[in-house]
C-alpha positions in Angstrom: 9.1 4.9 22.6 9.7 4.8 18.9 9.7 0.7 19.3 6.2 0.9 20.6 5.1 2.9 17.6 6.9 0.7 15.0 5.5 -2.4 16.8 2.2 -1.1 16.6 2.6 -0.2 12.7 3.7 -3.5 11.9 0.7 -5.2 13.4 -1.2 -3.2 10.7 1.0 -3.2 8.1 0.2 -4.4 4.6 1.8 -5.7 1.5 0.5 -2.5 -0.4 2.4 -0.5 2.3 5.5 -2.0 1.5 5.0 -1.6 -2.5 4.0 2.0 -1.8 7.1 3.0 0.4 9.5 1.1 -2.1 8.1 3.0 -5.1 8.6 6.1 -3.0 12.3 5.5 -2.9 12.4 4.0 -6.4 12.7 0.5 -5.5 11.0 -1.8 -8.0 10.3 -5.0 -6.3 8.7 -8.2 -7.6 5.9 -10.2 -5.9 8.3 -12.7 -4.6 10.4 -9.8 -2.8 7.1 -8.1 -1.6 6.0 -11.5 0.0 9.6 -12.2 1.7 9.9 -8.6 2.9 6.5 -8.7 4.3 6.9 -12.3 6.1 10.4 -11.2 7.4 9.1 -8.0 8.9 6.2 -9.5 10.5 8.0 -12.3 11.8 11.7 -10.9 12.5 11.1 -7.2 13.5 12.4 -7.7 17.0 15.6 -9.0 15.3 15.7 -6.2 12.9 15.5 -3.7 15.6 18.2 -5.5 17.6 22.0 -5.2 17.1 21.7 -8.5 15.1 19.7 -7.1 12.2 22.5 -8.0 9.7 21.5 -11.5 10.2 18.1 -10.7 8.4 20.1 -8.8 5.6 22.1 -12.0 5.0 19.4 -14.4 4.8 17.6 -11.5 2.4 20.3 -12.2 -0.1 18.8 -15.5 -1.2 15.2 -13.9 -1.9 15.8 -10.2 -3.0 18.0 -8.9 -6.0 21.4 -7.4 -5.1 20.2 -4.0 -6.1 17.1 -3.8 -4.2 18.7 -5.1 -1.1 21.3 -2.6 -1.2 18.9 0.1 -1.3 16.6 -1.3 1.3 19.5 -1.7 3.5 20.9 1.8 3.1 17.2 2.9 3.9 17.1 0.8 7.0 20.3 2.2 8.2 19.3 5.6 7.7 15.8 5.2 9.6 17.8 3.2 12.1 20.2 6.1 12.9 17.5 8.7 12.7 15.2 7.0 15.2 17.3 4.8 17.4 20.6 6.2 17.4 20.4 10.1 17.3 
């Protein structure tokens, strides 16, 4: 059920949604990071929702600062555990 909700949200997601969410979580992204995250979510959400999600985070090391990536990863794991593996 959550998968379909997430899929529908991603279809309508904007870069502004990413900025807003990141700021609410004390993550300050530059424009390159925002663009990368937006593109990655739009194109690789299936991989992010699979057991192979670490591949996406390994690739992100080249585009997102290590501090931001660590915060994003921790948030991702928290939400993943809350909605997919409860």
